[in-house]
N, CA, C and O of each residue as an XYZ file, in Angstrom:
652
protein
N     -46.588     59.010     41.591
C     -45.749     59.610     40.635
C     -45.992     61.205     40.531
O     -45.097     61.995     40.229
N     -47.201     61.534     40.795
C     -47.538     62.945     40.752
C     -46.659     63.699     41.796
O     -46.159     64.784     41.498
N     -46.481     63.160     42.952
C     -45.722     63.856     43.990
C     -44.289     63.788     43.650
O     -43.576     64.729     44.001
N     -43.776     62.786     43.007
C     -42.389     62.730     42.647
C     -41.949     63.820     41.663
O     -40.801     64.261     41.720
N     -42.798     64.249     40.798
C     -42.441     65.298     39.835
C     -42.963     66.677     40.244
O     -42.738     67.672     39.555
N     -43.602     66.712     41.280
C     -44.085     68.032     41.769
C     -45.323     68.498     41.011
O     -45.353     69.622     40.508
N     -46.327     67.664     40.926
C     -47.508     67.953     40.152
C     -48.411     68.939     40.996
O     -48.685     68.775     42.185
N     -48.825     69.971     40.215
C     -49.764     70.893     40.895
C     -50.899     71.218     39.884
O     -50.655     71.821     38.839
N     -52.131     70.807     40.220
C     -53.194     71.017     39.310
C     -53.625     72.468     39.247
O     -54.177     72.840     38.212
N     -53.445     73.295     40.192
C     -53.765     74.674     40.189
C     -52.933     75.456     39.168
O     -53.399     76.440     38.593
N     -51.729     75.012     38.959
C     -50.866     75.647     37.926
C     -51.322     75.193     36.562
O     -50.993     75.869     35.587
N     -51.996     74.190     36.421
C     -52.424     73.713     35.167
C     -51.542     72.574     34.658
O     -51.515     72.305     33.457
N     -50.828     71.910     35.551
C     -49.973     70.802     35.178
C     -50.889     69.592     34.755
O     -51.955     69.332     35.312
N     -50.403     68.952     33.803
C     -51.115     67.750     33.386
C     -50.116     66.586     33.286
O     -48.936     66.815     33.020
N     -50.531     65.456     33.475
C     -49.676     64.298     33.376
C     -50.403     63.216     32.617
O     -51.482     62.744     32.975
N     -49.735     62.861     31.546
C     -50.307     61.733     30.732
C     -49.228     60.650     30.648
O     -48.060     60.959     30.413
N     -49.589     59.464     30.827
C     -48.717     58.308     30.769
C     -49.046     57.510     29.526
O     -50.188     57.078     29.369
N     -48.138     57.307     28.681
C     -48.305     56.401     27.518
C     -47.126     55.538     27.394
O     -46.022     55.835     27.851
N     -47.410     54.419     26.734
C     -46.268     53.437     26.588
C     -45.679     53.576     25.200
O     -46.410     53.717     24.220
N     -44.412     53.538     25.117
C     -43.713     53.633     23.812
C     -42.590     52.623     23.829
O     -41.884     52.489     24.828
N     -42.423     51.921     22.746
C     -41.420     50.834     22.741
C     -39.961     51.505     22.737
O     -39.721     52.589     22.206
N     -39.102     50.774     23.347
C     -37.688     51.225     23.286
C     -37.177     50.999     21.875
O     -37.698     50.178     21.119
N     -36.151     51.747     21.552
C     -35.526     51.565     20.248
C     -34.677     50.239     20.310
O     -33.707     50.141     21.062
N     -35.070     49.284     19.526
C     -34.414     48.050     19.544
C     -33.527     47.977     18.262
O     -33.985     48.225     17.147
N     -32.256     47.628     18.484
C     -31.339     47.434     17.338
C     -31.706     46.152     16.642
O     -32.041     45.162     17.292
N     -31.650     46.158     15.363
C     -32.012     44.966     14.593
C     -30.901     43.918     14.792
O     -29.728     44.205     14.549
N     -31.255     42.765     15.212
C     -30.327     41.688     15.418
C     -30.059     40.997     14.120
O     -30.987     40.461     13.513
N     -28.829     40.982     13.664
C     -28.581     40.298     12.376
C     -28.819     38.807     12.420
O     -28.302     38.107     13.290
N     -29.626     38.314     11.448
C     -29.938     36.938     11.397
C     -28.746     36.209     10.719
O     -28.375     36.541      9.593
N     -28.150     35.209     11.423
C     -27.008     34.559     10.801
C     -27.448     33.890      9.511
O     -28.581     33.420      9.411
N     -26.604     33.843      8.567
C     -26.868     33.224      7.264
C     -26.841     31.710      7.558
O     -26.060     31.184      8.350
N     -27.750     31.085      6.857
C     -27.852     29.610      6.940
C     -26.675     29.025      6.158
O     -26.477     29.303      4.976
N     -25.896     28.192      6.882
C     -24.744     27.537      6.215
C     -25.270     26.476      5.340
O     -26.289     25.851      5.634
N     -24.513     26.240      4.151
C     -24.870     25.188      3.319
C     -24.736     23.829      4.072
O     -23.996     23.758      5.052
N     -25.390     22.828      3.661
C     -25.448     21.561      4.346
C     -23.984     20.980      4.553
O     -23.646     20.483      5.627
N     -23.189     21.066      3.524
C     -21.868     20.511      3.509
C     -20.862     21.241      4.470
O     -19.782     20.740      4.781
N     -21.295     22.452      4.912
C     -20.396     23.259      5.797
C     -20.831     23.186      7.233
O     -20.148     23.696      8.121
N     -21.967     22.554      7.473
C     -22.456     22.465      8.912
C     -21.590     21.548      9.707
O     -21.283     20.443      9.259
N     -21.177     21.978     10.899
C     -20.243     21.047     11.676
C     -20.837     19.705     11.978
O     -20.076     18.739     12.043
N     -22.080     19.557     12.164
C     -22.699     18.247     12.514
C     -22.544     17.336     11.302
O     -22.202     16.163     11.452
N     -22.788     17.851     10.124
C     -22.688     17.010      8.849
C     -21.227     16.625      8.650
O     -20.921     15.492      8.280
N     -20.312     17.592      8.904
C     -18.887     17.285      8.689
C     -18.395     16.192      9.621
O     -17.669     15.290      9.203
N     -18.791     16.275     10.882
C     -18.376     15.214     11.826
C     -19.003     13.890     11.425
O     -18.342     12.854     11.496
N     -20.234     13.896     11.014
C     -20.844     12.650     10.570
C     -20.153     12.079      9.368
O     -19.964     10.865      9.300
N     -19.758     12.908      8.397
C     -18.974     12.456      7.233
C     -17.613     11.904      7.620
O     -17.166     10.902      7.061
N     -16.984     12.518      8.525
C     -15.657     12.001      8.955
C     -15.837     10.624      9.597
O     -14.986      9.750      9.428
N     -16.908     10.428     10.314
C     -17.180      9.120     10.974
C     -17.511      8.034      9.989
O     -17.157      6.871     10.182
N     -18.192      8.420      8.928
C     -18.692      7.399      7.986
C     -17.718      7.160      6.835
O     -17.806      6.135      6.158
N     -16.805      8.077      6.606
C     -15.898      7.961      5.445
C     -15.167      6.654      5.387
O     -15.177      6.038      4.322
N     -14.518      6.159      6.452
C     -13.815      4.856      6.286
C     -14.815      3.723      5.928
O     -14.488      2.826      5.150
N     -15.993      3.777      6.488
C     -16.978      2.656      6.199
C     -17.511      2.726      4.736
O     -17.917      1.718      4.156
N     -17.491      3.909      4.192
C     -17.870      4.089      2.750
C     -16.660      3.785      1.795
O     -16.826      3.220      0.714
N     -15.533      4.161      2.220
C     -14.359      4.072      1.315
C     -13.929      2.591      1.258
O     -13.466      2.177      0.195
N     -14.035      1.818      2.242
C     -13.583      0.379      2.216
C     -14.347     -0.385      1.151
O     -13.712     -1.037      0.322
N     -15.661     -0.346      1.123
C     -16.334     -1.056      0.020
C     -16.067     -0.556     -1.356
O     -16.063     -1.321     -2.321
N     -15.832      0.798     -1.463
C     -15.432      1.309     -2.787
C     -14.119      0.790     -3.254
O     -13.982      0.401     -4.415
N     -13.131      0.771     -2.372
C     -11.880      0.217     -2.703
C     -12.005     -1.275     -3.120
O     -11.396     -1.719     -4.094
N     -12.795     -2.005     -2.362
C     -13.001     -3.433     -2.637
C     -13.622     -3.567     -4.048
O     -13.232     -4.457     -4.803
N     -14.569     -2.706     -4.403
C     -15.203     -2.717     -5.752
C     -14.176     -2.476     -6.846
O     -14.145     -3.154     -7.873
N     -13.296     -1.431     -6.570
C     -12.278     -1.129     -7.548
C     -11.393     -2.335     -7.771
O     -11.102     -2.676     -8.917
N     -10.945     -3.008     -6.677
C     -10.087     -4.085     -6.838
C     -10.767     -5.251     -7.547
O     -10.139     -5.926     -8.363
N     -12.045     -5.497     -7.246
C     -12.749     -6.549     -7.932
C     -12.920     -6.275     -9.374
O     -12.567     -7.117    -10.199
N     -13.449     -5.131     -9.730
C     -13.777     -4.840    -11.132
C     -12.534     -4.386    -11.868
O     -12.516     -4.496    -13.094
N     -11.532     -3.905    -11.246
C     -10.383     -3.363    -11.970
C      -9.254     -4.340    -12.109
O      -8.489     -4.254    -13.070
N      -9.113     -5.302    -11.157
C      -7.995     -6.233    -11.165
C      -8.522     -7.705    -11.340
O      -8.152     -8.400    -12.287
N      -9.365     -8.128    -10.423
C      -9.685     -9.527    -10.434
C     -10.569     -9.876    -11.623
O     -10.338    -10.922    -12.230
N     -11.534     -9.102    -11.990
C     -12.385     -9.453    -13.101
C     -11.638     -9.570    -14.436
O     -11.856    -10.534    -15.169
N     -10.766     -8.614    -14.768
C      -9.998     -8.812    -16.076
C      -9.102    -10.008    -15.997
O      -8.920    -10.711    -16.990
N      -8.539    -10.258    -14.849
C      -7.688    -11.434    -14.706
C      -8.460    -12.738    -14.888
O      -8.012    -13.654    -15.577
N      -9.637    -12.799    -14.251
C     -10.420    -13.972    -14.469
C     -10.955    -14.152    -15.865
O     -11.116    -15.276    -16.340
N     -11.240    -13.012    -16.541
C     -11.613    -13.080    -17.989
C     -10.524    -13.710    -18.800
O     -10.803    -14.554    -19.652
N      -9.269    -13.325    -18.564
C      -8.166    -13.794    -19.275
C      -7.923    -15.315    -19.055
O      -7.589    -16.068    -19.969
N      -8.122    -15.712    -17.744
C      -8.008    -17.156    -17.478
C      -9.117    -17.908    -18.112
O      -8.883    -19.002    -18.625
N     -10.362    -17.374    -18.112
C     -11.458    -18.069    -18.727
C     -11.254    -18.179    -20.211
O     -11.579    -19.224    -20.774
N     -10.732    -17.161    -20.895
C     -10.509    -17.265    -22.306
C      -9.477    -18.298    -22.600
O      -9.654    -19.041    -23.565
N      -8.422    -18.413    -21.861
C      -7.410    -19.422    -22.029
C      -7.959    -20.839    -21.849
O      -7.609    -21.757    -22.591
N      -8.787    -20.986    -20.892
C      -9.397    -22.286    -20.608
C     -10.432    -22.658    -21.643
O     -10.623    -23.844    -21.912
N     -11.093    -21.707    -22.221
C     -12.169    -21.954    -23.216
C     -11.653    -22.163    -24.645
O     -12.456    -22.411    -25.544
N     -10.297    -22.068    -24.887
C      -9.757    -22.196    -26.172
C      -9.814    -23.640    -26.617
O      -9.639    -23.921    -27.803
N     -10.054    -24.566    -25.697
C     -10.135    -25.992    -26.090
C      -8.999    -26.723    -25.661
O      -8.159    -26.175    -24.946
N      -8.874    -28.001    -26.053
C      -7.771    -28.788    -25.697
C      -6.473    -28.258    -26.249
O      -6.471    -27.623    -27.304
N      -5.367    -28.497    -25.571
C      -4.090    -28.081    -26.003
C      -3.545    -28.919    -27.162
O      -2.835    -28.425    -28.038
N      -3.901    -30.193    -27.135
C      -3.416    -31.081    -28.156
C      -4.637    -31.731    -28.878
O      -5.526    -32.331    -28.274
N      -4.596    -31.556    -30.209
C      -5.735    -32.130    -31.020
C      -5.307    -33.354    -31.751
O      -6.056    -33.877    -32.576
N      -4.125    -33.830    -31.475
C      -3.559    -35.007    -32.234
C      -4.171    -36.286    -31.613
O      -4.522    -36.336    -30.434
N      -4.268    -37.240    -32.417
C      -4.729    -38.491    -32.040
C      -3.734    -39.561    -32.464
O      -3.276    -39.534    -33.607
N      -3.382    -40.493    -31.603
C      -2.439    -41.543    -31.908
C      -3.233    -42.807    -32.046
O      -3.939    -43.199    -31.117
N      -3.133    -43.469    -33.205
C      -3.885    -44.675    -33.462
C      -3.132    -45.955    -33.030
O      -3.744    -46.967    -32.689
N      -1.819    -45.879    -33.055
C      -1.033    -46.998    -32.700
C       0.004    -46.714    -31.670
O       0.118    -45.550    -31.284
N       0.815    -47.691    -31.153
C       1.792    -47.402    -30.228
C       2.946    -46.543    -30.831
O       3.344    -46.759    -31.975
N       3.453    -45.612    -30.081
C       4.572    -44.817    -30.587
C       5.644    -44.870    -29.595
O       5.464    -44.672    -28.393
N       6.775    -45.147    -30.145
C       8.053    -45.168    -29.296
C       8.658    -43.803    -29.214
O       9.239    -43.311    -30.181
N       8.524    -43.162    -28.026
C       9.040    -41.835    -27.845
C      10.591    -41.815    -27.747
O      11.181    -42.726    -27.167
N      11.222    -40.811    -28.297
C      12.621    -40.850    -28.322
C      13.197    -40.671    -26.934
O      12.725    -39.827    -26.173
N      14.228    -41.464    -26.587
C      14.917    -41.260    -25.334
C      16.428    -41.302    -25.693
O      16.751    -41.638    -26.832
N      17.341    -40.984    -24.795
C      18.711    -40.961    -25.152
C      19.165    -42.409    -25.653
O      19.977    -42.533    -26.570
N      18.636    -43.407    -25.048
C      18.967    -44.792    -25.501
C      18.386    -45.063    -26.879
O      19.045    -45.594    -27.774
N      17.098    -44.666    -27.012
C      16.394    -44.910    -28.266
C      16.991    -44.050    -29.416
O      17.001    -44.486    -30.568
N      17.482    -42.843    -29.103
C      18.100    -41.987    -30.092
C      19.364    -42.545    -30.593
O      19.712    -42.369    -31.761
N      20.124    -43.275    -29.668
C      21.381    -43.827    -30.127
C      21.107    -44.959    -31.127
O      21.942    -45.216    -31.995
N      19.958    -45.639    -31.026
C      19.615    -46.685    -31.981
C      19.000    -46.180    -33.266
O      19.133    -46.790    -34.327
N      18.287    -44.989    -33.140
C      17.602    -44.521    -34.300
C      18.386    -43.307    -34.821
O      18.564    -42.315    -34.116
N      18.857    -43.417    -36.099
C      19.583    -42.260    -36.589
C      18.626    -41.139    -37.001
O      17.459    -41.346    -37.334
N      19.210    -39.932    -36.955
C      18.427    -38.713    -37.320
C      18.257    -38.736    -38.765
O      19.259    -38.910    -39.460
N      17.020    -38.570    -39.351
C      16.856    -38.553    -40.744
C      15.361    -38.785    -41.096
O      14.467    -38.567    -40.278
N      15.145    -39.218    -42.305
C      13.718    -39.447    -42.671
C      13.180    -40.574    -41.809
O      13.944    -41.392    -41.297
N      11.808    -40.618    -41.643
C      11.165    -41.668    -40.820
C      11.498    -43.051    -41.401
O      11.541    -43.270    -42.611
N      11.727    -43.955    -40.459
C      12.104    -45.309    -40.811
C      10.999    -46.301    -40.239
O      10.508    -46.112    -39.126
N      10.676    -47.243    -40.957
C       9.800    -48.247    -40.408
C      10.699    -49.410    -40.038
O      11.185    -50.160    -40.885
N      10.889    -49.519    -38.798
C      11.715    -50.559    -38.285
C      11.235    -51.090    -37.008
O      10.073    -50.866    -36.669
N      12.018    -51.769    -36.276
C      11.612    -52.404    -35.040
C      11.259    -51.336    -33.916
O      10.526    -51.629    -32.972
N      11.809    -50.116    -34.072
C      11.545    -49.150    -33.008
C      10.200    -48.425    -33.301
O       9.553    -47.959    -32.363
N       9.765    -48.320    -34.596
C       8.555    -47.690    -34.891
C       8.555    -46.223    -34.733
O       7.511    -45.608    -34.950
N       9.635    -45.601    -34.373
C       9.675    -44.179    -34.156
C      10.415    -43.474    -35.230
O      10.962    -44.128    -36.118
N      10.469    -42.116    -35.202
C      11.179    -41.382    -36.138
C      12.339    -40.730    -35.438
O      12.266    -40.361    -34.266
N      13.369    -40.602    -36.156
C      14.589    -40.051    -35.553
C      14.665    -38.582    -35.569
O      15.592    -38.026    -34.982
N      13.726    -37.880    -36.220
C      13.818    -36.429    -36.293
C      13.086    -35.722    -35.217
O      13.003    -34.494    -35.262
N      12.555    -36.389    -34.266
C      11.965    -35.766    -33.138
C      12.971    -35.346    -32.061
O      13.683    -36.215    -31.559
N      13.071    -34.082    -31.681
C      14.074    -33.670    -30.811
C      13.795    -34.194    -29.374
O      12.648    -34.388    -28.969
N      14.824    -34.397    -28.683
C      14.690    -34.892    -27.240
C      14.314    -33.610    -26.403
O      14.561    -32.459    -26.761
N      13.704    -33.963    -25.278
C      13.474    -32.908    -24.285
C      14.853    -32.389    -23.761
O      15.808    -33.162    -23.690
N      14.948    -31.121    -23.406
C      16.235    -30.626    -23.008
C      16.666    -31.267    -21.748
O      15.866    -31.449    -20.830
N      17.946    -31.624    -21.676
C      18.549    -32.213    -20.426
C      19.034    -31.028    -19.569
O      19.024    -29.874    -19.996
N      19.443    -31.359    -18.387
C      19.931    -30.313    -17.500
C      21.168    -29.660    -18.070
O      21.361    -28.458    -17.886
N      21.981    -30.379    -18.730
C      23.201    -29.808    -19.326
C      22.814    -28.861    -20.458
O      23.366    -27.765    -20.556
N      21.828    -29.285    -21.354
C      21.413    -28.367    -22.390
C      20.758    -27.132    -21.870
O      20.975    -26.051    -22.417
N      19.969    -27.241    -20.840
C      19.362    -26.118    -20.228
C      20.389    -25.112    -19.627
O      20.228    -23.894    -19.703
N      21.439    -25.697    -19.033
C      22.518    -24.843    -18.511
C      23.267    -24.125    -19.627
O      23.668    -22.970    -19.485
N      23.449    -24.844    -20.759
C      24.105    -24.158    -21.952
C      23.278    -23.093    -22.469
O      23.798    -22.034    -22.820
N      21.912    -23.304    -22.554
C      21.005    -22.258    -23.037
C      21.017    -21.069    -22.140
O      20.994    -19.940    -22.631
N      21.055    -21.269    -20.767
C      21.083    -20.195    -19.883
C      22.377    -19.384    -19.986
O      22.373    -18.157    -19.883
N      23.472    -20.100    -20.189
C      24.732    -19.434    -20.361
C      24.751    -18.646    -21.675
O      25.330    -17.561    -21.720
N      24.157    -19.144    -22.706
C      24.073    -18.413    -24.022
C      23.220    -17.154    -23.842
O      23.546    -16.090    -24.369
N      22.138    -17.289    -23.100
C      21.310    -16.095    -22.886
C      22.048    -15.015    -22.093
O      21.961    -13.824    -22.391
N      22.780    -15.474    -21.071
C      23.610    -14.493    -20.249
C      24.693    -13.813    -21.166
O      24.932    -12.607    -21.104
N      25.294    -14.634    -21.975
C      26.315    -13.964    -22.867
C      25.696    -13.065    -23.839
O      26.323    -12.041    -24.111
N      24.553    -13.277    -24.418
C      23.903    -12.421    -25.304
C      23.509    -11.169    -24.553
O      23.637    -10.078    -25.108
N      23.048    -11.261    -23.349
C      22.756    -10.066    -22.552
C      23.933     -9.130    -22.346
O      23.831     -7.905    -22.421
N      25.124     -9.824    -22.066
C      26.366     -9.075    -21.802
C      26.819     -8.442    -23.131
O      27.337     -7.324    -23.133
N      26.631     -9.139    -24.248
C      27.011     -8.537    -25.590
C      26.106     -7.333    -25.881
O      26.571     -6.316    -26.396
N      24.918     -7.441    -25.576
C      23.896     -6.351    -25.826
C      24.310     -5.147    -24.925
O      24.269     -3.999    -25.367
N      24.702     -5.425    -23.679
C      25.171     -4.327    -22.775
C      26.322     -3.644    -23.370
O      26.388     -2.415    -23.420
N      27.295     -4.483    -23.855
C      28.507     -3.945    -24.404
C      28.248     -3.063    -25.664
O      28.964     -2.090    -25.898
N      27.246     -3.411    -26.441
C      26.820     -2.638    -27.597
C      26.255     -1.340    -27.198
O      26.572     -0.314    -27.800
N      25.377     -1.338    -26.143
C      24.680     -0.158    -25.739
C      25.558      0.780    -24.931
O      25.467      1.995    -25.106
N      26.419      0.251    -24.038
C      27.109      1.130    -23.157
C      28.547      0.582    -23.046
O      28.883     -0.095    -22.074
N      29.366      0.874    -24.024
C      30.756      0.289    -24.024
C      31.616      0.906    -22.884
O      32.535      0.244    -22.401
N      31.352      2.085    -22.473
C      32.193      2.728    -21.438
C      32.082      1.935    -20.131
O      33.075      1.688    -19.446
N      30.852      1.548    -19.812
C      30.653      0.853    -18.526
C      31.326     -0.469    -18.591
O      31.938     -0.882    -17.606
N      31.250     -1.181    -19.721
C      31.966     -2.439    -19.850
C      33.431     -2.319    -19.742
O      34.094     -3.165    -19.142
N      33.964     -1.264    -20.322
C      35.434     -0.971    -20.311
C      35.878     -0.731    -18.822
O      36.946     -1.176    -18.401
N      35.014     -0.013    -18.053
C      35.283      0.238    -16.621
C      35.339     -1.086    -15.856
O      36.235     -1.333    -15.050
N      34.385     -1.889    -16.133
C      34.299     -3.258    -15.436
C      35.577     -4.091    -15.739
O      36.202     -4.667    -14.848
N      35.905     -4.117    -16.977
C      37.125     -4.951    -17.337
C      38.345     -4.298    -16.729
O      39.200     -5.022    -16.217
N      38.498     -2.931    -16.745
C      39.609     -2.305    -16.159
C      39.714     -2.653    -14.628
O      40.817     -2.857    -14.120
N      38.605     -2.714    -13.938
C      38.601     -3.066    -12.495
C      38.994     -4.486    -12.314
O      39.726     -4.781    -11.368
N      38.535     -5.462    -13.210
C      38.968     -6.808    -13.107
C      40.464     -6.956    -13.256
O      41.098     -7.659    -12.469
N      41.055     -6.292    -14.275
C      42.469     -6.377    -14.562
C      43.292     -5.754    -13.429
O      44.363     -6.268    -13.107
N      42.830     -4.681    -12.827
C      43.648     -4.000    -11.841
C      43.533     -4.635    -10.458
O      44.263     -4.215     -9.560
N      42.681     -5.600    -10.232
C      42.628     -6.264     -8.909
C      43.661     -7.242     -8.832
O      43.705     -8.115     -9.699
N      44.574     -7.210     -7.829
C      45.675     -8.129     -7.703
C      45.175     -9.493     -7.150
O      44.305     -9.529     -6.279
N      45.717    -10.571     -7.651
C      45.430    -11.864     -7.197
C      44.041    -12.436     -7.511
O      43.657    -13.451     -6.931
N      43.323    -11.841     -8.367
C      42.027    -12.313     -8.718
C      42.025    -13.210     -9.940
O      40.969    -13.688    -10.354
């Protein structure tokens, strides 16, 4: 090295070698991401989400829908027997034939042993009449609530030829 710089001791040149560090720029330390923002944790959460959501949905269905429904069924079943009546002797239930023989009115002690004031179970004809009456009542209610619509329907019926 002395020869490379032209060192001459007669001139009074001196050479001293010392080590000095280079100027190093401070490398910024990246901020630590919160746990929920780290990519590894996010991919893990995306993978586990369906497996965690399915049992949660099942619990909501069980405790939100099935349990209240079963409670209602249990309450109805726990109310006791539906009929508390007790029959001590034979009873002649009313039938259309029996009703023809037993007049409607106060109880009678006779050969039939039954009372005439017990209503018959509805027949198919009576059920059809009740259904028709309910439909007519619904139509009347519609006519009370919205007469303009009913008028348009009637107008269309009248204006149709051959109907």
